[in-house]
C-alpha positions as CSV (number, residue, x, y, z in Angstrom):
1,M,0.0,0.0,0.0
2,A,2.8,2.4,0.9
3,K,4.4,1.8,-2.5
4,L,1.2,2.6,-4.3
5,V,0.9,5.8,-2.3
6,L,4.4,6.9,-3.3
7,I,3.8,6.1,-7.0
8,F,0.5,8.1,-6.9
9,G,2.2,11.0,-5.2
10,G,5.0,11.1,-7.8
11,V,2.4,11.2,-10.6
12,L,0.4,13.8,-8.9
13,A,3.5,16.0,-8.2
14,F,4.5,15.8,-11.8
15,A,1.0,16.8,-13.0
16,A,1.0,19.7,-10.5
17,L,4.3,21.0,-11.8
18,L,3.3,20.7,-15.4
19,V,-0.2,22.3,-15.0
20,T,1.1,25.1,-12.8
21,A,4.0,25.9,-15.2
22,I,1.8,25.9,-18.3
23,A,-0.9,28.0,-16.6
24,G,1.6,30.5,-15.4
25,I,3.4,30.9,-18.7
26,S,0.1,31.0,-20.7
27,D,-0.9,33.9,-18.6
28,S,1.4,36.2,-20.6
29,D,-1.1,39.0,-21.1
30,R,-2.7,39.1,-17.6
31,Y,-1.6,42.6,-16.8
32,G,-2.2,44.3,-20.2
33,R,-1.6,44.2,-23.9
34,V,-0.5,47.1,-26.2
35,R,-0.8,46.9,-29.9
36,M,2.2,47.9,-32.0
37,P,2.5,50.9,-32.2
38,G,0.5,52.1,-29.2
39,E,0.5,53.1,-25.6
40,R,-1.5,52.3,-22.5
41,A,-1.6,53.0,-18.7
42,L,-1.3,49.8,-16.6
43,P,-2.0,49.4,-12.9
44,L,0.9,47.3,-11.6
45,D,1.8,46.1,-8.1
46,A,5.4,46.1,-6.8
47,G,7.2,43.0,-8.1
48,G,8.6,41.4,-11.2
49,Y,6.8,40.8,-14.5
50,G,7.6,39.2,-17.9
51,I,7.5,41.2,-21.1
52,Y,6.2,39.2,-24.1
53,Y,6.1,39.8,-27.9
54,E,3.0,38.4,-29.5
55,E,1.8,37.7,-33.0
56,Q,-1.4,36.2,-34.4
57,V,0.4,33.2,-36.0
58,E,0.2,29.4,-35.6
59,T,3.3,27.3,-35.0
60,G,3.7,23.6,-35.5
61,E,4.8,21.2,-32.8
62,N,8.5,21.4,-33.8
63,D,8.4,25.0,-35.0
64,V,10.2,27.7,-33.0
65,F,8.7,31.2,-32.8
66,E,11.3,33.9,-33.0
67,P,10.4,37.5,-31.9
68,Q,11.4,40.4,-34.2
69,D,14.7,42.1,-33.6
70,G,14.7,45.9,-32.9
71,I,11.5,46.1,-30.9
72,R,11.3,49.5,-29.2
73,L,9.4,50.1,-25.9
74,R,9.4,52.2,-22.9
75,V,7.8,52.0,-19.4
76,R,7.5,55.1,-17.2
77,G,5.9,55.8,-13.9
78,L,2.7,57.9,-13.7
79,G,1.5,60.1,-10.9
80,G,4.9,60.3,-9.1
81,A,5.7,56.6,-9.3
82,P,9.4,55.8,-10.1
83,D,10.3,54.5,-13.5
84,P,10.6,50.7,-13.3
85,K,13.7,48.8,-14.5
86,V,13.3,47.3,-17.9
87,D,15.5,44.4,-19.1
88,L,15.0,43.3,-22.7
89,G,17.1,40.2,-22.4
90,G,15.1,37.3,-23.8
91,L,14.1,34.6,-21.3
92,G,13.0,32.0,-23.9
93,S,9.5,31.1,-22.5
94,Q,7.3,30.5,-25.5
95,V,3.6,30.1,-25.1
96,G,0.7,30.0,-27.5
97,T,-2.9,29.1,-28.3
98,D,-4.9,28.6,-31.5
99,N,-4.9,32.4,-32.1
100,F,-1.5,33.6,-31.2
101,T,2.1,32.8,-30.2
102,A,4.1,34.8,-27.7
103,E,7.8,34.8,-26.7
104,T,9.4,36.4,-23.6
105,I,11.6,39.3,-24.7
106,G,12.5,40.7,-21.3
107,S,11.5,41.5,-17.7
108,L,10.1,44.4,-15.8
109,E,10.9,45.2,-12.1
110,V,8.4,47.6,-10.4
111,K,9.5,49.0,-7.1
112,E,6.2,50.6,-6.0
113,T,2.5,49.8,-6.6
114,G,1.0,52.4,-9.0
115,R,0.1,53.3,-12.6
116,Y,2.7,52.9,-15.3
117,G,2.6,54.0,-19.0
118,L,3.8,51.4,-21.6
119,V,4.7,53.0,-24.9
120,V,5.5,50.6,-27.8
121,G,6.9,51.5,-31.3
122,G,5.8,49.9,-34.5
123,P,7.0,46.4,-35.5
124,P,10.4,46.3,-37.3
125,Q,8.9,43.9,-39.9
126,P,5.4,43.3,-41.1
127,A,3.4,41.0,-38.8
128,V,-0.2,40.0,-38.1
129,E,-1.5,41.9,-35.1
130,P,1.8,42.2,-33.2
131,A,1.6,43.4,-29.6
132,I,3.6,43.7,-26.4
133,T,2.0,42.1,-23.3
134,I,2.8,42.1,-19.6
135,G,2.4,38.9,-17.7
136,K,3.9,36.6,-15.1
137,K,7.5,35.5,-15.4
138,G,7.9,32.1,-16.9
139,S,10.5,31.2,-14.3
140,E,8.1,32.1,-11.4
141,A,5.5,29.7,-12.8
142,F,8.1,26.9,-12.7
143,V,9.2,27.8,-9.2
144,L,5.5,27.8,-8.0
145,G,4.9,24.5,-9.7
146,A,8.0,23.0,-8.1
147,K,6.8,24.1,-4.7
148,R,3.5,22.6,-5.2
149,A,5.1,19.3,-6.4
150,G,7.3,19.4,-3.3
151,Y,4.4,19.7,-1.0
152,I,2.6,16.8,-2.6
153,V,5.7,14.6,-2.4
154,L,6.1,15.5,1.3
155,A,2.4,14.8,2.0
156,T,2.4,11.4,0.2
157,G,5.7,10.4,1.8
158,A,4.3,11.1,5.2
159,L,1.2,9.1,4.4
160,A,3.3,6.2,3.2
161,G,5.3,6.4,6.4
162,L,2.0,6.1,8.4
163,F,1.0,3.0,6.4
164,L,4.4,1.4,7.2
165,L,4.2,2.3,10.9
166,G,0.6,1.0,11.1
167,R,1.6,-2.3,9.5
168,R,4.6,-2.7,11.9
169,L,2.4,-2.0,14.9
170,R,-0.2,-4.5,13.7
171,G,2.5,-7.1,13.4
172,R,3.6,-6.5,16.9
173,G,0.1,-6.7,18.2
174,E,-0.5,-10.1,16.5
175,A,2.7,-11.5,18.0
176,S,1.5,-10.6,21.5
177,A,-2.2,-11.3,21.0
178,W,-2.0,-14.7,22.8
179,P,0.2,-14.3,25.9
180,G,-0.9,-17.7,27.3
181,A,-0.1,-19.6,24.2
182,P,2.2,-22.7,24.8
183,M,5.8,-22.0,24.1
184,P,7.9,-24.5,22.3
185,A,9.4,-27.1,24.6
186,P,13.1,-26.4,25.5
187,L,15.8,-28.6,24.2
188,S,16.5,-31.4,26.6
189,R,19.1,-34.1,26.8
190,A,16.5,-36.6,27.9
191,P,15.6,-39.2,25.2
192,A,12.5,-38.6,23.3
193,V,9.5,-40.6,24.5
194,T,6.8,-41.6,22.0
195,G,3.5,-43.2,22.9
196,S,3.0,-44.4,26.4
197,V,6.0,-44.3,28.7
198,A,7.2,-47.7,29.8
199,A,8.3,-48.1,33.4
200,P,12.0,-47.6,33.9
201,V,14.0,-50.8,34.3
202,A,14.6,-51.5,37.9
203,P,18.2,-51.8,38.9
204,A,19.5,-55.2,39.5
205,P,19.3,-56.3,43.2
206,S,22.4,-55.6,45.1
207,P,23.4,-56.6,48.6
208,A,23.3,-52.9,49.6
209,P,20.7,-52.0,52.2
210,A,17.3,-50.6,51.3
211,A,18.3,-47.2,52.6
212,A,21.1,-47.0,50.0
213,Q,18.6,-47.5,47.1
214,K,16.5,-44.5,48.0
215,P,18.5,-41.8,46.2
216,S,18.2,-43.8,42.9
217,D,14.4,-43.6,43.2
218,L,14.5,-39.8,43.9
219,E,16.7,-39.3,40.8
220,Q,14.2,-41.2,38.7
221,L,11.3,-39.0,40.1
222,E,13.3,-35.8,39.4
223,R,14.0,-36.9,35.9
224,L,10.3,-37.8,35.3
225,S,9.2,-34.4,36.8
226,G,11.5,-32.7,34.3
227,L,10.0,-34.7,31.4
228,R,6.5,-33.7,32.6
229,R,7.4,-30.0,32.8
230,S,8.8,-30.0,29.3
231,G,5.7,-31.7,27.9
232,V,7.4,-34.9,26.9
233,I,5.1,-37.0,29.1
234,T,1.6,-36.4,30.3
235,D,0.5,-36.1,34.0
236,E,-1.2,-39.5,33.8
237,E,2.0,-41.2,32.5
238,F,4.0,-39.5,35.3
239,E,1.6,-40.6,38.0
240,R,1.6,-44.2,36.7
241,V,5.4,-44.4,36.6
242,K,5.6,-42.7,40.0
243,R,3.3,-45.3,41.6
244,K,5.4,-48.1,40.2
245,L,8.6,-46.5,41.6
246,L,7.1,-46.0,45.0
247,S,5.4,-49.4,45.2
C-alpha cells in the first residue's frame, strides 16, 4: 500500500508541476496588452513581470517562434511613481494558443505599486496583429509548480510512512495477542519418548541395604518431573510411573 501511495504521489506531483507551469506561462497578457505601435496605462503592483512579444500566428509542434529584432518600448511611472527597471534580455519562455504565439523578450521590475505607462513602437517587420504584453515571469511559474510538487511529495511520503508504521504495529500486536499460548518445549538431553512411557527398568538387586537405594528412586522421580514439565510425558503417565517407583 505504501508503494502505491508513493507512486500516486509522484504522478500527482509531476502533474501539478506541469499544469502550474503551463498555466503561469500561458498567462502572458494578464496585466495588459499594447498593440504595436501604441501606448497604455497599466496598474501594476510592486514586483517582477515578464514582457512578451505576441503575433497572431500558428506554429507547429516542432516550430520555433522567433520574436522580431529591434523592438522599441518604454515603461515610465505615472503620478509620481518611479520608472521601473526594464531588461530586454530574452528569457525564452514560448507560449501560444490557436490564435497567437508569444515569446518572452524581457522582464520588468516595479518598485512601487501604482500606474505605469507602456509605450511601444511599430513592428520592425510586417506581422499579423503584433503586440507587447505584460504577464507573469515564466521562471516564477516553474518555481511555483516545483513548490506545489514538493508539498505533494512530502504529504504522500508522510502518508506512506504512516502506512508502514501501522503495519509494523499490527505485526507486533498479532505477536502478543496470545500471551498464554504454549511456548515450544526447551531442548532437553533426555531421550524422546513416543507413545506411552514404559516403566523404567529397575536396577539389579544388590546386597546394599534398602536405605542406599532411596537416592536412585529420587533421581528417577526428578527426571520424570523434568519430562513432565517439558511436555514430553503427560500427567497420567507421570503418576503411573511414580506409583510403580514407590510401590
